[in-house]
C-alpha positions, 0 to 999 in steps of 0.5 A: 500500500505504501508503494502504491501511495508513493506512485500516486504522489509521483503522478498527482493522483491518490491511491484510490484514483490509481486503483480506479484507473487500473480497474477501468483499464482491465475492464476495457481489456476484458471487453476486447475478449468478448468477441466470438473468435480470437481475432481482432475486428475490422480489417486494419489489423490484418494489414499488419498481421499479413505483413508480418507473415509475409515478412517471415517468408520473404523480407522483400515485403518491406518494400513491396506487398506481393499479395496484392494482385498487381503488387504495390509499393509498401509506404512504411518500413514496418519496423513494428512488423520487423520486430514482431517477426524477429521475436516470432523467429526467436521464440517460435510464438505465433505472430498474432500472439506477439502482436496482441501482447504488443497492443496491450504493452503499448496501450498501458505505456501510452496511458502511463505516459499520458498521466505523467504528461498531465503532471508535467503540464501542472494539471490539477488532480481532479482534471488529471483523474477525469482526463485519464478516465475519459481517455481510457473510454475514448473510441480511439483507445478502445480501438487500439487495445482491441486491434493490432493496429499500426496506429498504436506505435505512432501514438506511443511515440508522440506521447513519449516525445512530448514527455521527453521534451517536458523533462528536457531529455533532448538527446533521447527525444532526438533519437526517437524523432530520428526513428519516427519517419521510418515508422509512420511518415505522416505522424512523424511530420506532425510530431517533428513540426510540433516539437520544432515549435516547442523547442523554438518557444523554449530555446532556439539553440537546441534546434540542432538536435532535430537535424537527424530527424529532418534529414530522415524525413527529407530522405524518406519523402525523396524516396517516396517521390522517386518510387511512386508514380504520379498516378499513385499520388493522384490515387492517394488524393482521391482516397481522402474522404472528408468527414471520414471517421470523425463522429463515432455517434454517426457510426464512424470508427474510431471517431469522437463523441459529440458529447466529448466535442461539446466538453472539449470546446467548453474546456478550450478557452479556460485552459489557455493560461493554465498550461505551459506551452498552451499556444503550441498545444492549441496549434497541435490540437487544431491542426490534428482536428483539421487533419482528422477530416482526412486521416484516421491517424490524426484522429487517433493522435488527437484523442488524448488532447481532446480528453484533457479538454473535455475533462477541463470543460466538464469540471468548469461547468461543475464548479461554475455558479449557475442560477439553478443547481439542478440544471447544472447537475443535469447538464454535467450528468448528461455530458458524462452520460453521453460520453460513456454511452457513446463509448459503449455503443462504439465498443459494441459496434466495433467488437461485433464487426466482421470477420466472424467464425464463418468467414475465417473457416471459409478462408482457412478452407480456401487456403488448404484446398486451393493452389498457392498462386490463386487469385481471389475476387471480393469486395476491397474491404475483404482484401486483407482477410483474404491475404491473412487467413487464406494467404492468397492474392486479392484483387483489391483492398483498402490500400489499393490506391497505392497500386498501379491502375487503382481507379481502373481496378476498382471500376472493374470490380464494380462491373463484375459485381453489377453485370449480368452479361456473361461475355463481359464477365468472362473478359474481366475474369481473364484480365485479372486471372481470377480463380475464386470469388468470395461472397459473404452474407453482409456483402450480399446485402450491400451489393444486391437486392435480389438473387437475380441481380448482377453477379448473383445471376451469373453465378447461377447461370454460368456453367464455368462456375461451380460452388466451391464452399458454402456455410451459413454466411459465406459462399466461395465460387470456383472459376473453371478454366478451359 
Protein backbone atom coordinates (compact mmCIF):
# COMPACT_ATOMS: atom_id res chain seq x y z
CA UNK A 1 0.00 0.00 0.00
CA UNK A 2 2.87 2.38 0.81
CA UNK A 3 4.38 1.68 -2.61
CA UNK A 4 1.05 2.48 -4.25
CA UNK A 5 0.80 5.73 -2.28
CA UNK A 6 4.34 6.63 -3.39
CA UNK A 7 3.46 6.03 -7.04
CA UNK A 8 0.26 8.04 -6.63
CA UNK A 9 2.16 11.03 -5.26
CA UNK A 10 4.56 10.93 -8.22
CA UNK A 11 1.71 11.14 -10.74
CA UNK A 12 -0.50 13.64 -8.91
CA UNK A 13 -3.22 11.08 -8.13
CA UNK A 14 -4.50 9.39 -5.00
CA UNK A 15 -4.19 5.64 -4.37
CA UNK A 16 -7.96 5.21 -4.85
CA UNK A 17 -7.82 7.09 -8.14
CA UNK A 18 -4.99 4.84 -9.39
CA UNK A 19 -6.98 1.75 -8.43
CA UNK A 20 -9.99 3.10 -10.34
CA UNK A 21 -7.87 3.82 -13.42
CA UNK A 22 -6.25 0.39 -13.32
CA UNK A 23 -9.64 -1.31 -12.83
CA UNK A 24 -11.19 0.54 -15.76
CA UNK A 25 -8.22 -0.33 -17.97
CA UNK A 26 -8.65 -4.02 -17.08
CA UNK A 27 -12.38 -3.69 -17.82
CA UNK A 28 -11.60 -2.31 -21.30
CA UNK A 29 -9.18 -5.21 -21.89
CA UNK A 30 -11.93 -7.59 -20.75
CA UNK A 31 -14.35 -6.02 -23.24
CA UNK A 32 -11.95 -6.81 -26.09
CA UNK A 33 -12.07 -10.54 -25.18
CA UNK A 34 -15.85 -10.78 -25.68
CA UNK A 35 -15.63 -11.46 -29.42
CA UNK A 36 -16.85 -14.82 -30.65
CA UNK A 37 -13.46 -15.51 -32.23
CA UNK A 38 -9.93 -14.83 -31.03
CA UNK A 39 -9.18 -12.41 -33.87
CA UNK A 40 -9.48 -8.62 -33.95
CA UNK A 41 -12.47 -6.84 -35.54
CA UNK A 42 -12.39 -4.85 -38.77
CA UNK A 43 -9.71 -5.01 -41.44
CA UNK A 44 -6.94 -2.69 -40.23
CA UNK A 45 -5.25 -5.31 -38.02
CA UNK A 46 -4.97 -7.77 -40.88
CA UNK A 47 -2.72 -5.48 -42.90
CA UNK A 48 -0.23 -5.61 -40.02
CA UNK A 49 -0.67 -9.36 -39.46
CA UNK A 50 -0.33 -10.32 -43.10
CA UNK A 51 2.80 -8.16 -43.47
CA UNK A 52 4.33 -9.99 -40.50
CA UNK A 53 3.52 -13.40 -42.01
CA UNK A 54 4.87 -12.37 -45.41
CA UNK A 55 7.97 -10.86 -43.83
CA UNK A 56 8.74 -14.21 -42.22
CA UNK A 57 8.61 -15.81 -45.67
CA UNK A 58 10.09 -13.06 -47.80
CA UNK A 59 11.89 -9.93 -46.45
CA UNK A 60 11.25 -8.05 -49.71
CA UNK A 61 7.70 -7.33 -48.47
CA UNK A 62 9.32 -4.43 -46.56
CA UNK A 63 9.48 -2.66 -49.93
CA UNK A 64 6.70 -4.29 -51.95
CA UNK A 65 3.48 -6.04 -50.95
CA UNK A 66 3.21 -9.05 -53.26
CA UNK A 67 -0.19 -10.31 -52.01
CA UNK A 68 -1.91 -7.57 -53.95
CA UNK A 69 -2.84 -8.85 -57.44
CA UNK A 70 -0.71 -6.29 -59.30
CA UNK A 71 1.66 -5.76 -56.37
CA UNK A 72 2.15 -2.34 -54.84
CA UNK A 73 4.68 -0.23 -53.01
CA UNK A 74 4.66 -0.60 -49.23
CA UNK A 75 4.83 3.01 -47.92
CA UNK A 76 6.08 2.10 -44.45
CA UNK A 77 9.31 0.40 -43.44
CA UNK A 78 7.23 -1.64 -40.96
CA UNK A 79 9.64 -1.55 -38.01
CA UNK A 80 6.86 -2.93 -35.78
CA UNK A 81 6.33 -5.85 -38.14
CA UNK A 82 10.09 -6.45 -38.35
CA UNK A 83 10.41 -6.53 -34.56
CA UNK A 84 7.45 -8.91 -34.15
CA UNK A 85 8.87 -11.14 -36.89
CA UNK A 86 12.26 -11.31 -35.14
CA UNK A 87 10.61 -12.16 -31.80
CA UNK A 88 8.47 -14.81 -33.51
CA UNK A 89 11.53 -16.40 -35.15
CA UNK A 90 13.42 -16.35 -31.84
CA UNK A 91 10.65 -17.57 -29.53
CA UNK A 92 8.64 -19.68 -32.03
CA UNK A 93 5.49 -17.91 -30.79
CA UNK A 94 2.65 -17.14 -33.20
CA UNK A 95 2.99 -13.59 -34.64
CA UNK A 96 -0.65 -12.87 -33.73
CA UNK A 97 0.01 -13.60 -30.03
CA UNK A 98 3.07 -11.31 -30.04
CA UNK A 99 1.18 -8.57 -31.89
CA UNK A 100 -1.67 -8.79 -29.37
CA UNK A 101 0.79 -8.59 -26.47
CA UNK A 102 2.32 -5.52 -28.14
CA UNK A 103 -1.10 -3.84 -28.28
CA UNK A 104 -1.57 -4.31 -24.52
CA UNK A 105 2.00 -3.26 -23.66
CA UNK A 106 1.84 -0.10 -25.80
CA UNK A 107 -1.68 0.73 -24.56
CA UNK A 108 -0.65 0.67 -20.89
CA UNK A 109 2.57 2.53 -21.77
CA UNK A 110 0.60 5.28 -23.53
CA UNK A 111 -1.69 5.54 -20.51
CA UNK A 112 1.23 5.87 -18.06
CA UNK A 113 2.99 8.48 -20.21
CA UNK A 114 -0.31 10.36 -20.59
CA UNK A 115 -0.65 10.63 -16.79
CA UNK A 116 2.98 11.73 -16.46
CA UNK A 117 2.46 14.41 -19.12
CA UNK A 118 -0.53 15.77 -17.17
CA UNK A 119 1.67 16.09 -14.11
CA UNK A 120 4.40 17.93 -16.06
CA UNK A 121 1.77 20.27 -17.50
CA UNK A 122 0.70 21.04 -13.90
CA UNK A 123 -2.86 19.83 -14.50
CA UNK A 124 -4.69 19.57 -11.18
CA UNK A 125 -5.65 16.28 -9.54
CA UNK A 126 -9.34 16.18 -10.49
CA UNK A 127 -8.72 17.15 -14.11
CA UNK A 128 -5.93 14.54 -14.32
CA UNK A 129 -8.20 11.81 -12.99
CA UNK A 130 -11.18 12.69 -15.20
CA UNK A 131 -8.97 13.18 -18.29
CA UNK A 132 -7.47 9.71 -17.81
CA UNK A 133 -10.88 8.06 -17.38
CA UNK A 134 -12.26 9.81 -20.48
CA UNK A 135 -9.16 8.84 -22.47
CA UNK A 136 -9.47 5.16 -21.48
CA UNK A 137 -13.13 5.20 -22.53
CA UNK A 138 -12.43 7.04 -25.79
CA UNK A 139 -13.23 5.12 -29.02
CA UNK A 140 -9.60 5.61 -30.12
CA UNK A 141 -8.19 3.88 -27.02
CA UNK A 142 -10.76 1.05 -27.17
CA UNK A 143 -9.93 0.61 -30.85
CA UNK A 144 -6.18 0.42 -30.21
CA UNK A 145 -6.47 -2.10 -27.35
CA UNK A 146 -8.75 -4.37 -29.38
CA UNK A 147 -6.66 -4.46 -32.56
CA UNK A 148 -3.09 -4.96 -33.69
CA UNK A 149 -3.23 -1.58 -35.41
CA UNK A 150 -0.23 0.16 -36.95
CA UNK A 151 -1.59 3.38 -35.37
CA UNK A 152 -0.54 2.24 -31.89
CA UNK A 153 3.20 2.87 -32.21
CA UNK A 154 2.81 6.41 -33.65
CA UNK A 155 0.58 7.42 -30.70
CA UNK A 156 3.09 5.91 -28.27
CA UNK A 157 5.95 7.83 -29.88
CA UNK A 158 4.04 11.11 -29.97
CA UNK A 159 3.24 10.95 -26.24
CA UNK A 160 6.75 9.74 -25.39
CA UNK A 161 8.46 12.52 -27.37
CA UNK A 162 6.26 15.19 -25.77
CA UNK A 163 7.04 13.79 -22.31
CA UNK A 164 10.79 13.73 -23.05
CA UNK A 165 10.58 17.38 -24.11
CA UNK A 166 8.81 18.35 -20.89
CA UNK A 167 11.52 16.51 -18.90
CA UNK A 168 14.30 18.13 -21.01
CA UNK A 169 15.68 14.75 -22.16
CA UNK A 170 16.65 16.19 -25.54
CA UNK A 171 19.16 13.59 -26.74
CA UNK A 172 16.72 10.74 -26.20
CA UNK A 173 13.99 12.83 -27.82
CA UNK A 174 16.27 13.37 -30.84
CA UNK A 175 16.87 9.62 -31.16
CA UNK A 176 13.14 8.74 -31.23
CA UNK A 177 12.39 11.54 -33.66
CA UNK A 178 15.13 10.18 -35.91
CA UNK A 179 13.41 6.77 -35.99
CA UNK A 180 9.87 8.11 -36.34
CA UNK A 181 9.80 8.70 -40.15
CA UNK A 182 10.70 5.03 -40.65
CA UNK A 183 7.57 4.00 -38.75
CA UNK A 184 4.93 6.45 -39.97
CA UNK A 185 5.89 9.48 -42.08
CA UNK A 186 2.64 11.42 -41.55
CA UNK A 187 2.75 11.03 -37.75
CA UNK A 188 6.46 11.86 -37.84
CA UNK A 189 5.84 15.02 -39.87
CA UNK A 190 3.19 16.20 -37.37
CA UNK A 191 5.36 15.34 -34.36
CA UNK A 192 8.56 16.90 -35.76
CA UNK A 193 6.70 20.12 -36.64
CA UNK A 194 5.13 20.17 -33.16
CA UNK A 195 8.49 19.54 -31.45
CA UNK A 196 10.21 22.20 -33.57
CA UNK A 197 7.68 24.82 -32.42
CA UNK A 198 8.11 23.70 -28.79
CA UNK A 199 11.90 23.97 -28.99
CA UNK A 200 11.77 27.36 -30.73
CA UNK A 201 9.50 28.52 -27.90
CA UNK A 202 11.91 27.25 -25.24
CA UNK A 203 15.42 27.59 -26.71
CA UNK A 204 16.26 28.01 -30.41
CA UNK A 205 19.83 26.84 -29.80
CA UNK A 206 18.51 23.30 -29.24
CA UNK A 207 17.20 23.00 -32.80
CA UNK A 208 20.41 21.29 -33.93
CA UNK A 209 19.23 18.20 -32.01
CA UNK A 210 16.43 17.78 -34.55
CA UNK A 211 18.78 17.76 -37.56
CA UNK A 212 18.88 13.93 -37.83
CA UNK A 213 15.07 13.74 -37.84
CA UNK A 214 14.82 16.47 -40.53
CA UNK A 215 17.33 14.53 -42.63
CA UNK A 216 15.45 11.23 -42.20
CA UNK A 217 12.17 12.87 -43.15
CA UNK A 218 13.64 14.52 -46.25
CA UNK A 219 15.32 11.28 -47.37
CA UNK A 220 12.13 9.30 -46.82
CA UNK A 221 9.91 11.64 -48.83
CA UNK A 222 12.57 11.83 -51.55
CA UNK A 223 12.46 8.03 -51.64
CA UNK A 224 8.64 8.13 -51.96
CA UNK A 225 8.77 10.65 -54.80
CA UNK A 226 11.34 8.53 -56.63
CA UNK A 227 9.44 5.23 -56.30
CA UNK A 228 5.81 6.26 -56.66
CA UNK A 229 4.33 7.25 -59.99
CA UNK A 230 2.34 10.46 -60.45
CA UNK A 231 -0.86 8.40 -60.85
CA UNK A 232 -0.31 6.92 -57.38
CA UNK A 233 -0.23 10.39 -55.79
CA UNK A 234 -3.48 11.16 -57.60
CA UNK A 235 -4.98 7.94 -56.24
CA UNK A 236 -3.88 8.87 -52.69
CA UNK A 237 -5.62 12.26 -53.01
CA UNK A 238 -8.75 10.57 -54.34
CA UNK A 239 -8.71 8.21 -51.37
CA UNK A 240 -9.11 11.16 -48.95
CA UNK A 241 -12.64 11.12 -47.60
CA UNK A 242 -13.86 14.31 -45.87
CA UNK A 243 -15.76 13.65 -42.63
CA UNK A 244 -14.20 10.18 -42.51
CA UNK A 245 -14.24 8.69 -39.01
CA UNK A 246 -14.98 11.94 -37.17
CA UNK A 247 -18.17 11.35 -35.15
CA UNK A 248 -18.46 7.94 -33.50
CA UNK A 249 -22.18 8.55 -32.80
CA UNK A 250 -22.82 8.51 -36.58
CA UNK A 251 -21.31 5.05 -36.84
CA UNK A 252 -17.83 6.09 -37.96
CA UNK A 253 -14.89 4.45 -36.21
CA UNK A 254 -12.90 5.25 -34.16
CA UNK A 255 -14.39 8.73 -34.00
CA UNK A 256 -15.07 11.39 -31.39
CA UNK A 257 -18.32 11.52 -29.44
CA UNK A 258 -20.49 14.61 -29.94
CA UNK A 259 -20.64 14.97 -26.14
CA UNK A 260 -16.84 14.73 -25.95
CA UNK A 261 -16.52 17.53 -28.50
CA UNK A 262 -19.01 19.72 -26.59
CA UNK A 263 -16.99 19.27 -23.40
CA UNK A 264 -13.74 19.90 -25.28
CA UNK A 265 -14.98 23.15 -26.83
CA UNK A 266 -16.14 24.40 -23.42
CA UNK A 267 -12.77 23.44 -21.90
CA UNK A 268 -10.69 25.04 -24.65
CA UNK A 269 -10.55 28.68 -23.50
CA UNK A 270 -10.16 28.27 -19.68
CA UNK A 271 -7.09 26.05 -20.18
CA UNK A 272 -5.25 28.71 -22.23
CA UNK A 273 -3.47 30.45 -19.34
CA UNK A 274 -3.19 27.46 -17.00
CA UNK A 275 -0.95 25.11 -19.01
CA UNK A 276 2.71 25.55 -20.09
CA UNK A 277 3.18 25.79 -23.88
CA UNK A 278 -0.60 26.26 -24.23
CA UNK A 279 -0.34 28.14 -27.57
CA UNK A 280 1.74 25.35 -29.12
CA UNK A 281 -0.62 22.71 -27.72
CA UNK A 282 -3.59 24.57 -29.16
CA UNK A 283 -1.85 24.73 -32.53
CA UNK A 284 -1.33 20.94 -32.41
CA UNK A 285 -4.93 20.25 -31.35
CA UNK A 286 -6.43 22.47 -34.07
CA UNK A 287 -4.07 21.03 -36.72
CA UNK A 288 -4.90 17.45 -35.74
CA UNK A 289 -8.63 18.22 -35.72
CA UNK A 290 -8.45 19.60 -39.28
CA UNK A 291 -6.38 16.60 -40.41
CA UNK A 292 -8.91 14.29 -38.76
CA UNK A 293 -11.37 15.12 -41.53
CA UNK A 294 -8.99 13.30 -43.88
CA UNK A 295 -6.98 10.84 -41.78
CA UNK A 296 -7.82 8.23 -39.16
CA UNK A 297 -4.26 8.51 -37.85
CA UNK A 298 -4.72 12.21 -36.98
CA UNK A 299 -7.93 11.31 -35.15
CA UNK A 300 -6.07 8.71 -33.08
CA UNK A 301 -3.31 11.20 -32.23
CA UNK A 302 -5.94 13.78 -31.26
CA UNK A 303 -7.70 11.54 -28.68
CA UNK A 304 -5.51 12.23 -25.59
CA UNK A 305 -5.62 16.02 -26.12
CA UNK A 306 -9.39 16.08 -26.63
CA UNK A 307 -9.77 14.02 -23.43
CA UNK A 308 -7.90 16.71 -21.44
CA UNK A 309 -10.03 19.50 -22.91
CA UNK A 310 -13.28 17.61 -22.30
CA UNK A 311 -12.38 16.88 -18.66
CA UNK A 312 -11.48 20.52 -18.11
CA UNK A 313 -14.74 21.67 -19.71
CA UNK A 314 -16.90 19.33 -17.61
CA UNK A 315 -15.19 20.35 -14.36
CA UNK A 316 -15.51 24.04 -15.27
CA UNK A 317 -19.24 23.52 -15.77
CA UNK A 318 -19.41 21.70 -12.43
CA UNK A 319 -17.66 24.41 -10.43
CA UNK A 320 -19.19 27.39 -12.20
CA UNK A 321 -22.01 29.21 -10.43
CA UNK A 322 -25.38 28.59 -12.07
CA UNK A 323 -28.73 30.22 -11.40
CA UNK A 324 -30.12 26.71 -10.97
CA UNK A 325 -28.03 24.00 -9.33
CA UNK A 326 -30.47 21.40 -10.59
CA UNK A 327 -29.97 22.48 -14.19
CA UNK A 328 -26.19 22.43 -13.68
CA UNK A 329 -26.32 18.88 -12.27
CA UNK A 330 -28.48 17.68 -15.19
CA UNK A 331 -26.17 19.33 -17.77
CA UNK A 332 -22.97 17.85 -16.31
CA UNK A 333 -24.60 14.43 -15.85
CA UNK A 334 -25.91 14.49 -19.43
CA UNK A 335 -22.43 15.26 -20.80
CA UNK A 336 -20.81 12.48 -18.76
CA UNK A 337 -23.56 10.00 -19.62
CA UNK A 338 -23.35 10.92 -23.31
CA UNK A 339 -19.57 10.42 -23.40
CA UNK A 340 -19.71 6.99 -21.77
CA UNK A 341 -22.81 5.86 -23.69
CA UNK A 342 -21.07 6.76 -26.97
CA UNK A 343 -18.03 4.77 -25.86
CA UNK A 344 -20.06 1.67 -25.01
CA UNK A 345 -22.03 1.96 -28.26
CA UNK A 346 -18.76 2.21 -30.19
CA UNK A 347 -17.29 -0.75 -28.27
CA UNK A 348 -20.32 -2.92 -29.05
CA UNK A 349 -20.40 -1.98 -32.75
CA UNK A 350 -16.63 -2.33 -33.10
CA UNK A 351 -16.24 -5.62 -31.26
CA UNK A 352 -19.11 -7.25 -33.18
CA UNK A 353 -17.58 -6.34 -36.55
CA UNK A 354 -16.56 -8.99 -39.06
CA UNK A 355 -14.67 -11.23 -39.56
CA UNK A 356 -16.57 -13.91 -37.68
CA UNK A 357 -16.01 -17.66 -37.35
CA UNK A 358 -17.83 -18.46 -40.62
CA UNK A 359 -15.57 -16.11 -42.59
CA UNK A 360 -12.34 -17.37 -41.00
CA UNK A 361 -13.41 -21.01 -41.50
CA UNK A 362 -14.21 -20.37 -45.17
CA UNK A 363 -10.91 -18.64 -45.85
CA UNK A 364 -8.95 -21.31 -43.98
CA UNK A 365 -10.67 -23.94 -46.17
CA UNK A 366 -9.64 -21.93 -49.24
CA UNK A 367 -6.04 -21.84 -48.02
CA UNK A 368 -5.92 -25.62 -47.58
CA UNK A 369 -7.75 -26.55 -50.78
CA UNK A 370 -6.52 -24.10 -53.42
CA UNK A 371 -3.22 -23.61 -55.27
CA UNK A 372 -0.89 -21.05 -53.67
CA UNK A 373 -0.93 -18.95 -56.86
CA UNK A 374 -4.72 -18.48 -56.75
CA UNK A 375 -6.29 -15.04 -57.16
CA UNK A 376 -9.46 -14.29 -55.18
CA UNK A 377 -12.06 -11.67 -56.02
CA UNK A 378 -14.14 -9.99 -53.33
CA UNK A 379 -15.03 -6.52 -52.13
CA UNK A 380 -11.89 -4.44 -51.27
CA UNK A 381 -12.99 -4.43 -47.60
CA UNK A 382 -12.34 -8.20 -47.56
CA UNK A 383 -8.93 -7.97 -49.22
CA UNK A 384 -6.73 -8.11 -46.10
CA UNK A 385 -8.76 -11.05 -44.71
CA UNK A 386 -8.10 -12.97 -47.93
CA UNK A 387 -4.37 -12.20 -47.63
CA UNK A 388 -4.13 -13.18 -43.96
CA UNK A 389 -6.45 -16.17 -43.50
CA UNK A 390 -6.31 -17.72 -46.99
CA UNK A 391 -2.80 -16.46 -47.83
CA UNK A 392 -3.96 -15.82 -51.39
CA UNK A 393 -3.78 -12.76 -53.64
CA UNK A 394 -6.67 -10.32 -53.58
CA UNK A 395 -7.72 -8.09 -56.46
CA UNK A 396 -8.11 -5.06 -54.22
CA UNK A 397 -8.14 -3.99 -50.56
CA UNK A 398 -8.19 -0.78 -48.51
CA UNK A 399 -4.61 0.02 -49.66
CA UNK A 400 -5.27 -0.47 -53.35
CA UNK A 401 -4.85 3.26 -54.00
CA UNK A 402 -1.09 2.59 -53.70
CA UNK A 403 -1.21 0.03 -56.52
CA UNK A 404 -0.88 0.73 -60.27
CA UNK A 405 -4.12 1.48 -62.16
CA UNK A 406 -6.06 1.58 -58.88
CA UNK A 407 -9.04 3.50 -60.25
CA UNK A 408 -9.44 1.15 -63.21
CA UNK A 409 -9.19 -1.88 -60.94
CA UNK A 410 -11.93 -0.65 -58.58
CA UNK A 411 -14.19 0.22 -61.52
CA UNK A 412 -13.68 -3.27 -62.98
CA UNK A 413 -14.57 -4.93 -59.67
CA UNK A 414 -17.79 -2.92 -59.58
CA UNK A 415 -18.55 -4.01 -63.16
CA UNK A 416 -18.06 -7.68 -62.23
CA UNK A 417 -20.43 -7.32 -59.27
CA UNK A 418 -23.13 -5.50 -61.25
CA UNK A 419 -23.07 -7.02 -64.74
CA UNK A 420 -25.45 -9.74 -65.99
CA UNK A 421 -23.52 -10.02 -69.25
CA UNK A 422 -21.62 -13.33 -69.18
CA UNK A 423 -19.27 -12.33 -72.04
CA UNK A 424 -18.32 -9.09 -70.30
CA UNK A 425 -17.85 -11.06 -67.09
CA UNK A 426 -15.54 -13.58 -68.81
CA UNK A 427 -13.34 -10.78 -70.22
CA UNK A 428 -12.81 -9.24 -66.79
CA UNK A 429 -12.19 -12.63 -65.15
CA UNK A 430 -9.43 -13.35 -67.68
CA UNK A 431 -8.00 -9.84 -67.32
CA UNK A 432 -7.34 -10.36 -63.60
CA UNK A 433 -6.77 -14.15 -63.78
CA UNK A 434 -9.44 -14.68 -61.11
CA UNK A 435 -9.70 -18.23 -59.76
CA UNK A 436 -12.20 -17.82 -56.88
CA UNK A 437 -14.97 -15.43 -55.86
CA UNK A 438 -15.61 -14.85 -52.15
CA UNK A 439 -19.04 -13.55 -51.05
CA UNK A 440 -20.45 -13.30 -47.52
CA UNK A 441 -23.96 -12.51 -46.28
CA UNK A 442 -23.19 -8.89 -45.35
CA UNK A 443 -21.67 -8.28 -48.78
CA UNK A 444 -24.80 -9.66 -50.47
CA UNK A 445 -26.96 -7.18 -48.56
CA UNK A 446 -24.69 -4.30 -49.55
CA UNK A 447 -24.48 -5.14 -53.26
CA UNK A 448 -27.76 -6.70 -54.35
CA UNK A 449 -31.46 -6.56 -53.51
CA UNK A 450 -32.41 -9.87 -55.20
CA UNK A 451 -30.72 -13.13 -56.22
CA UNK A 452 -31.15 -12.23 -59.89
CA UNK A 453 -29.08 -9.05 -59.85
CA UNK A 454 -25.59 -8.70 -61.33
CA UNK A 455 -23.03 -11.32 -60.30
CA UNK A 456 -25.72 -13.29 -58.44
CA UNK A 457 -27.37 -14.04 -61.79
CA UNK A 458 -24.10 -15.04 -63.46
CA UNK A 459 -23.05 -17.38 -60.62
CA UNK A 460 -26.26 -19.35 -61.12
CA UNK A 461 -26.23 -19.42 -64.92
CA UNK A 462 -22.59 -19.68 -65.98
CA UNK A 463 -21.56 -23.35 -66.49
CA UNK A 464 -17.89 -22.38 -65.96
CA UNK A 465 -18.52 -21.52 -62.31
CA UNK A 466 -19.07 -24.07 -59.54
CA UNK A 467 -19.79 -23.66 -55.83
CA UNK A 468 -16.52 -24.48 -54.10
CA UNK A 469 -17.54 -23.91 -50.47
CA UNK A 470 -20.64 -22.87 -48.51
CA UNK A 471 -21.58 -22.33 -44.86
CA UNK A 472 -24.30 -20.29 -43.13
CA UNK A 473 -22.79 -16.93 -44.14
CA UNK A 474 -20.18 -17.49 -46.85
CA UNK A 475 -20.04 -18.77 -50.42
CA UNK A 476 -16.85 -19.36 -52.39
CA UNK A 477 -17.21 -19.94 -56.12
CA UNK A 478 -14.53 -21.50 -58.33
CA UNK A 479 -13.89 -20.44 -61.93
CA UNK A 480 -13.40 -23.46 -64.24
CA UNK A 481 -10.74 -22.55 -66.80
CA UNK A 482 -10.51 -24.31 -70.14
